[in-house]
PDB file of N, CA, C and O in Angstrom:
ATOM      1  N   MET A   1      -3.494  14.903  29.051  1.00  0.00           N
ATOM      2  CA  MET A   1      -4.657  14.055  29.191  1.00  0.00           C
ATOM      3  C   MET A   1      -5.724  14.419  28.150  1.00  0.00           C
ATOM      4  O   MET A   1      -6.372  13.542  27.578  1.00  0.00           O
ATOM      5  N   LYS A   2      -5.893  15.713  27.918  1.00  0.00           N
ATOM      6  CA  LYS A   2      -6.872  16.163  26.936  1.00  0.00           C
ATOM      7  C   LYS A   2      -6.505  15.653  25.544  1.00  0.00           C
ATOM      8  O   LYS A   2      -7.372  15.288  24.750  1.00  0.00           O
ATOM      9  N   ARG A   3      -5.223  15.635  25.272  1.00  0.00           N
ATOM     10  CA  ARG A   3      -4.735  15.159  23.977  1.00  0.00           C
ATOM     11  C   ARG A   3      -5.063  13.683  23.765  1.00  0.00           C
ATOM     12  O   ARG A   3      -5.442  13.278  22.666  1.00  0.00           O
ATOM     13  N   VAL A   4      -4.916  12.888  24.813  1.00  0.00           N
ATOM     14  CA  VAL A   4      -5.210  11.456  24.731  1.00  0.00           C
ATOM     15  C   VAL A   4      -6.694  11.241  24.460  1.00  0.00           C
ATOM     16  O   VAL A   4      -7.061  10.380  23.660  1.00  0.00           O
ATOM     17  N   ILE A   5      -7.546  12.014  25.119  1.00  0.00           N
ATOM     18  CA  ILE A   5      -8.990  11.883  24.919  1.00  0.00           C
ATOM     19  C   ILE A   5      -9.358  12.236  23.484  1.00  0.00           C
ATOM     20  O   ILE A   5     -10.165  11.548  22.860  1.00  0.00           O
ATOM     21  N   ILE A   6      -8.769  13.303  22.963  1.00  0.00           N
ATOM     22  CA  ILE A   6      -9.044  13.703  21.579  1.00  0.00           C
ATOM     23  C   ILE A   6      -8.620  12.608  20.612  1.00  0.00           C
ATOM     24  O   ILE A   6      -9.356  12.287  19.679  1.00  0.00           O
ATOM     25  N   LEU A   7      -7.459  12.038  20.822  1.00  0.00           N
ATOM     26  CA  LEU A   7      -6.985  10.967  19.933  1.00  0.00           C
ATOM     27  C   LEU A   7      -7.873   9.733  20.031  1.00  0.00           C
ATOM     28  O   LEU A   7      -8.107   9.058  19.029  1.00  0.00           O
ATOM     29  N   MET A   8      -8.368   9.434  21.230  1.00  0.00           N
ATOM     30  CA  MET A   8      -9.262   8.281  21.388  1.00  0.00           C
ATOM     31  C   MET A   8     -10.579   8.516  20.648  1.00  0.00           C
ATOM     32  O   MET A   8     -11.096   7.608  19.997  1.00  0.00           O
ATOM     33  N   VAL A   9     -11.118   9.720  20.745  1.00  0.00           N
ATOM     34  CA  VAL A   9     -12.366  10.041  20.047  1.00  0.00           C
ATOM     35  C   VAL A   9     -12.158   9.943  18.539  1.00  0.00           C
ATOM     36  O   VAL A   9     -12.998   9.394  17.825  1.00  0.00           O
ATOM     37  N   LEU A  10     -11.058  10.466  18.066  1.00  0.00           N
ATOM     38  CA  LEU A  10     -10.762  10.384  16.630  1.00  0.00           C
ATOM     39  C   LEU A  10     -10.590   8.943  16.172  1.00  0.00           C
ATOM     40  O   LEU A  10     -10.992   8.593  15.062  1.00  0.00           O
ATOM     41  N   SER A  11     -10.001   8.113  17.007  1.00  0.00           N
ATOM     42  CA  SER A  11      -9.833   6.696  16.667  1.00  0.00           C
ATOM     43  C   SER A  11     -11.180   6.003  16.538  1.00  0.00           C
ATOM     44  O   SER A  11     -11.406   5.243  15.597  1.00  0.00           O
ATOM     45  N   VAL A  12     -12.071   6.265  17.484  1.00  0.00           N
ATOM     46  CA  VAL A  12     -13.412   5.664  17.427  1.00  0.00           C
ATOM     47  C   VAL A  12     -14.142   6.147  16.178  1.00  0.00           C
ATOM     48  O   VAL A  12     -14.794   5.356  15.497  1.00  0.00           O
ATOM     49  N   PHE A  13     -14.036   7.432  15.875  1.00  0.00           N
ATOM     50  CA  PHE A  13     -14.659   7.987  14.675  1.00  0.00           C
ATOM     51  C   PHE A  13     -14.101   7.323  13.423  1.00  0.00           C
ATOM     52  O   PHE A  13     -14.848   7.018  12.494  1.00  0.00           O
ATOM     53  N   SER A  14     -12.797   7.100  13.396  1.00  0.00           N
ATOM     54  CA  SER A  14     -12.151   6.472  12.247  1.00  0.00           C
ATOM     55  C   SER A  14     -12.658   5.058  12.033  1.00  0.00           C
ATOM     56  O   SER A  14     -12.913   4.648  10.901  1.00  0.00           O
ATOM     57  N   VAL A  15     -12.800   4.323  13.104  1.00  0.00           N
ATOM     58  CA  VAL A  15     -13.310   2.949  13.001  1.00  0.00           C
ATOM     59  C   VAL A  15     -14.729   2.963  12.440  1.00  0.00           C
ATOM     60  O   VAL A  15     -15.081   2.134  11.601  1.00  0.00           O
ATOM     61  N   GLY A  16     -15.530   3.903  12.905  1.00  0.00           N
ATOM     62  CA  GLY A  16     -16.896   4.024  12.388  1.00  0.00           C
ATOM     63  C   GLY A  16     -16.923   4.340  10.907  1.00  0.00           C
ATOM     64  O   GLY A  16     -17.746   3.804  10.165  1.00  0.00           O
ATOM     65  N   MET A  17     -16.033   5.201  10.482  1.00  0.00           N
ATOM     66  CA  MET A  17     -15.970   5.553   9.064  1.00  0.00           C
ATOM     67  C   MET A  17     -15.522   4.359   8.223  1.00  0.00           C
ATOM     68  O   MET A  17     -16.042   4.138   7.129  1.00  0.00           O
ATOM     69  N   LEU A  18     -14.569   3.597   8.727  1.00  0.00           N
ATOM     70  CA  LEU A  18     -14.105   2.428   7.980  1.00  0.00           C
ATOM     71  C   LEU A  18     -15.207   1.379   7.869  1.00  0.00           C
ATOM     72  O   LEU A  18     -15.321   0.702   6.847  1.00  0.00           O
ATOM     73  N   ALA A  19     -16.008   1.247   8.906  1.00  0.00           N
ATOM     74  CA  ALA A  19     -17.095   0.272   8.874  1.00  0.00           C
ATOM     75  C   ALA A  19     -18.131   0.658   7.821  1.00  0.00           C
ATOM     76  O   ALA A  19     -18.829  -0.209   7.295  1.00  0.00           O
ATOM     77  N   GLY A  20     -18.237   1.949   7.510  1.00  0.00           N
ATOM     78  CA  GLY A  20     -19.209   2.408   6.528  1.00  0.00           C
ATOM     79  C   GLY A  20     -18.706   2.364   5.097  1.00  0.00           C
ATOM     80  O   GLY A  20     -19.479   2.632   4.177  1.00  0.00           O
ATOM     81  N   CYS A  21     -17.468   2.041   4.880  1.00  0.00           N
ATOM     82  CA  CYS A  21     -16.903   2.028   3.526  1.00  0.00           C
ATOM     83  C   CYS A  21     -17.365   0.794   2.760  1.00  0.00           C
ATOM     84  O   CYS A  21     -17.490  -0.294   3.323  1.00  0.00           O
ATOM     85  N   ASN A  22     -17.612   0.979   1.484  1.00  0.00           N
ATOM     86  CA  ASN A  22     -18.013  -0.143   0.643  1.00  0.00           C
ATOM     87  C   ASN A  22     -16.914  -0.564  -0.325  1.00  0.00           C
ATOM     88  O   ASN A  22     -16.989  -1.647  -0.907  1.00  0.00           O
ATOM     89  N   THR A  23     -15.906   0.266  -0.505  1.00  0.00           N
ATOM     90  CA  THR A  23     -14.851  -0.056  -1.459  1.00  0.00           C
ATOM     91  C   THR A  23     -13.483   0.138  -0.812  1.00  0.00           C
ATOM     92  O   THR A  23     -13.347   0.848   0.184  1.00  0.00           O
ATOM     93  N   VAL A  24     -12.507  -0.485  -1.378  1.00  0.00           N
ATOM     94  CA  VAL A  24     -11.137  -0.347  -0.886  1.00  0.00           C
ATOM     95  C   VAL A  24     -10.647   1.085  -1.106  1.00  0.00           C
ATOM     96  O   VAL A  24      -9.950   1.635  -0.254  1.00  0.00           O
ATOM     97  N   ALA A  25     -10.999   1.682  -2.223  1.00  0.00           N
ATOM     98  CA  ALA A  25     -10.595   3.062  -2.498  1.00  0.00           C
ATOM     99  C   ALA A  25     -11.211   4.005  -1.477  1.00  0.00           C
ATOM    100  O   ALA A  25     -10.546   4.920  -0.993  1.00  0.00           O
ATOM    101  N   GLY A  26     -12.462   3.790  -1.153  1.00  0.00           N
ATOM    102  CA  GLY A  26     -13.126   4.608  -0.143  1.00  0.00           C
ATOM    103  C   GLY A  26     -12.479   4.447   1.216  1.00  0.00           C
ATOM    104  O   GLY A  26     -12.335   5.417   1.960  1.00  0.00           O
ATOM    105  N   ALA A  27     -12.088   3.224   1.545  1.00  0.00           N
ATOM    106  CA  ALA A  27     -11.416   2.962   2.820  1.00  0.00           C
ATOM    107  C   ALA A  27     -10.087   3.701   2.875  1.00  0.00           C
ATOM    108  O   ALA A  27      -9.727   4.250   3.916  1.00  0.00           O
ATOM    109  N   GLY A  28      -9.363   3.720   1.782  1.00  0.00           N
ATOM    110  CA  GLY A  28      -8.082   4.422   1.740  1.00  0.00           C
ATOM    111  C   GLY A  28      -8.250   5.914   1.968  1.00  0.00           C
ATOM    112  O   GLY A  28      -7.462   6.534   2.682  1.00  0.00           O
ATOM    113  N   LYS A  29      -9.277   6.487   1.362  1.00  0.00           N
ATOM    114  CA  LYS A  29      -9.537   7.921   1.550  1.00  0.00           C
ATOM    115  C   LYS A  29      -9.923   8.214   2.987  1.00  0.00           C
ATOM    116  O   LYS A  29      -9.492   9.215   3.560  1.00  0.00           O
ATOM    117  N   ASP A  30     -10.740   7.339   3.572  1.00  0.00           N
ATOM    118  CA  ASP A  30     -11.159   7.531   4.962  1.00  0.00           C
ATOM    119  C   ASP A  30      -9.976   7.437   5.910  1.00  0.00           C
ATOM    120  O   ASP A  30      -9.872   8.223   6.851  1.00  0.00           O
ATOM    121  N   VAL A  31      -9.093   6.493   5.674  1.00  0.00           N
ATOM    122  CA  VAL A  31      -7.906   6.335   6.518  1.00  0.00           C
ATOM    123  C   VAL A  31      -7.017   7.569   6.396  1.00  0.00           C
ATOM    124  O   VAL A  31      -6.469   8.049   7.388  1.00  0.00           O
ATOM    125  N   GLN A  32      -6.879   8.070   5.190  1.00  0.00           N
ATOM    126  CA  GLN A  32      -6.051   9.254   4.976  1.00  0.00           C
ATOM    127  C   GLN A  32      -6.629  10.462   5.713  1.00  0.00           C
ATOM    128  O   GLN A  32      -5.887  11.199   6.363  1.00  0.00           O
ATOM    129  N   LYS A  33      -7.936  10.672   5.621  1.00  0.00           N
ATOM    130  CA  LYS A  33      -8.564  11.804   6.299  1.00  0.00           C
ATOM    131  C   LYS A  33      -8.464  11.659   7.813  1.00  0.00           C
ATOM    132  O   LYS A  33      -8.217  12.635   8.522  1.00  0.00           O
ATOM    133  N   ALA A  34      -8.655  10.443   8.303  1.00  0.00           N
ATOM    134  CA  ALA A  34      -8.537  10.218   9.742  1.00  0.00           C
ATOM    135  C   ALA A  34      -7.114  10.494  10.208  1.00  0.00           C
ATOM    136  O   ALA A  34      -6.914  11.087  11.268  1.00  0.00           O
ATOM    137  N   GLY A  35      -6.129  10.072   9.432  1.00  0.00           N
ATOM    138  CA  GLY A  35      -4.731  10.326   9.761  1.00  0.00           C
ATOM    139  C   GLY A  35      -4.418  11.813   9.799  1.00  0.00           C
ATOM    140  O   GLY A  35      -3.669  12.280  10.657  1.00  0.00           O
ATOM    141  N   GLU A  36      -4.994  12.546   8.868  1.00  0.00           N
ATOM    142  CA  GLU A  36      -4.778  13.994   8.855  1.00  0.00           C
ATOM    143  C   GLU A  36      -5.376  14.645  10.098  1.00  0.00           C
ATOM    144  O   GLU A  36      -4.775  15.553  10.671  1.00  0.00           O
ATOM    145  N   LYS A  37      -6.541  14.193  10.513  1.00  0.00           N
ATOM    146  CA  LYS A  37      -7.178  14.761  11.704  1.00  0.00           C
ATOM    147  C   LYS A  37      -6.374  14.442  12.968  1.00  0.00           C
ATOM    148  O   LYS A  37      -6.230  15.293  13.847  1.00  0.00           O
ATOM    149  N   VAL A  38      -5.855  13.224  13.056  1.00  0.00           N
ATOM    150  CA  VAL A  38      -5.024  12.855  14.198  1.00  0.00           C
ATOM    151  C   VAL A  38      -3.751  13.690  14.206  1.00  0.00           C
ATOM    152  O   VAL A  38      -3.304  14.151  15.256  1.00  0.00           O
ATOM    153  N   GLU A  39      -3.175  13.878  13.024  1.00  0.00           N
ATOM    154  CA  GLU A  39      -1.959  14.683  12.919  1.00  0.00           C
ATOM    155  C   GLU A  39      -2.224  16.137  13.344  1.00  0.00           C
ATOM    156  O   GLU A  39      -1.428  16.737  14.067  1.00  0.00           O
ATOM    157  N   ASP A  40      -3.359  16.694  12.884  1.00  0.00           N
ATOM    158  CA  ASP A  40      -3.711  18.058  13.276  1.00  0.00           C
ATOM    159  C   ASP A  40      -3.907  18.160  14.785  1.00  0.00           C
ATOM    160  O   ASP A  40      -3.472  19.129  15.406  1.00  0.00           O
ATOM    161  N   ALA A  41      -4.560  17.165  15.373  1.00  0.00           N
ATOM    162  CA  ALA A  41      -4.787  17.169  16.821  1.00  0.00           C
ATOM    163  C   ALA A  41      -3.452  17.063  17.569  1.00  0.00           C
ATOM    164  O   ALA A  41      -3.271  17.694  18.610  1.00  0.00           O
ATOM    165  N   ALA A  42      -2.538  16.279  17.046  1.00  0.00           N
ATOM    166  CA  ALA A  42      -1.241  16.107  17.688  1.00  0.00           C
ATOM    167  C   ALA A  42      -0.411  17.393  17.618  1.00  0.00           C
ATOM    168  O   ALA A  42       0.365  17.690  18.526  1.00  0.00           O
ATOM    169  N   ASN A  43      -0.584  18.152  16.531  1.00  0.00           N
ATOM    170  CA  ASN A  43       0.173  19.400  16.371  1.00  0.00           C
ATOM    171  C   ASN A  43      -0.318  20.482  17.320  1.00  0.00           C
ATOM    172  O   ASN A  43       0.439  21.384  17.682  1.00  0.00           O
ATOM    173  N   LYS A  44      -1.582  20.397  17.723  1.00  0.00           N
ATOM    174  CA  LYS A  44      -2.132  21.395  18.656  1.00  0.00           C
ATOM    175  C   LYS A  44      -1.636  21.070  20.010  1.00  0.00           C
ATOM    176  O   LYS A  44      -1.961  21.768  20.971  1.00  0.00           O
TER     177      LYS A  44
END
């Protein structure tokens, strides 16, 4: 259950970061960083 909550928080954070992007390149970097954080959370 804790894992699901962490992933949900990271998802909301990712959406917020994407909304703040002004360029496609910036969006790609944000998506990559968000994916890495989700992956790290999943490994724990």
